[in-house]
C-alpha positions as CSV (number, residue, x, y, z in Angstrom):
1,X,95.3,118.3,87.9
2,X,94.8,115.7,85.2
3,X,97.4,115.3,82.5
4,X,96.5,116.4,79.1
5,X,98.5,113.6,77.5
6,X,96.1,110.6,76.9
7,X,99.1,108.3,77.1
8,X,99.5,109.2,80.8
9,X,96.0,107.8,81.6
10,X,97.1,104.3,82.5
11,X,95.2,102.4,85.1
12,X,97.9,103.0,87.7
13,X,97.9,106.7,86.9
14,X,94.1,107.0,87.3
15,X,94.2,104.9,90.5
16,X,97.0,107.1,91.9
17,X,94.9,110.2,91.1
18,X,91.9,108.6,92.8
19,X,93.9,107.8,95.9
20,X,95.5,111.2,96.1
21,X,92.1,113.0,95.6
22,X,89.8,110.8,97.6
23,X,91.5,108.4,100.1
24,X,93.5,108.6,103.3
25,X,95.1,105.6,105.1
26,X,93.4,104.6,108.4
27,X,94.3,102.2,111.2
28,X,90.7,102.0,112.5
29,X,88.2,102.7,109.7
30,X,87.7,99.9,107.2
31,X,85.7,100.1,104.0
32,X,84.4,97.2,101.9
33,X,86.6,96.7,98.8
34,X,83.5,96.5,96.6
35,X,82.3,99.9,97.9
36,X,85.7,101.5,97.3
37,X,85.6,100.2,93.7
38,X,82.1,101.8,93.2
39,X,83.5,105.1,94.5
40,X,86.4,104.7,92.1
41,X,83.9,104.2,89.2
42,X,82.0,107.3,90.3
43,X,85.3,109.2,90.5
44,X,86.3,108.1,86.9
45,X,82.9,109.3,85.7
46,X,83.4,112.7,87.5
47,X,86.7,113.3,85.8
48,X,85.3,112.1,82.5
49,X,87.5,109.0,81.9
50,X,86.5,105.5,81.4
51,X,87.0,103.0,84.2
52,X,90.4,101.7,83.3
53,X,90.3,98.3,85.1
54,X,88.1,95.7,86.7
55,X,87.7,95.0,90.4
56,X,90.5,92.4,90.4
57,X,93.2,94.6,89.0
58,X,92.0,97.5,91.1
59,X,92.2,95.3,94.2
60,X,95.8,94.2,93.4
61,X,96.8,97.8,93.2
62,X,95.0,98.8,96.4
63,X,96.6,96.0,98.4
64,X,100.0,97.6,97.7
65,X,98.8,100.9,99.1
66,X,96.4,100.1,102.0
67,X,96.2,97.5,104.7
68,X,93.7,94.9,103.7
69,X,91.8,92.3,105.8
70,X,89.1,89.8,105.1
71,X,86.2,90.1,107.5
72,X,83.3,87.7,107.3
73,X,84.4,86.8,103.8
74,X,84.5,90.4,102.6
75,X,87.7,92.2,101.7
76,X,88.2,95.4,103.6
77,X,90.7,98.3,103.2
78,X,91.7,100.4,106.1
79,X,91.1,103.9,104.7
80,X,89.0,107.0,105.0
81,X,87.4,109.1,102.3
82,X,88.8,112.6,102.2
83,X,86.5,115.4,103.4
84,X,83.6,113.0,103.8
85,X,83.1,113.0,100.1
86,X,81.5,109.6,100.1
87,X,79.2,107.9,102.6
88,X,80.1,104.2,103.1
89,X,76.4,103.4,103.4
90,X,75.6,104.4,99.8
């Protein structure tokens, strides 16, 4: 449930909500960082909040929460989307 206090809607709070609602850690499934950020943008739109940060800030936060690896020059996070909410091929 989203907080009714606008002061609570910091970037880290919104990213935490996104992670809790949409992501699960994985040891085998990797998603491109840029795709995860696009999913985050869609999530923000769906809960009617502005995207609180750019890809760089989002990436710094995600590195703290998920295993990250660079594959063929692309940053990848080892995670799964909850309940198949998002298709990695979008």
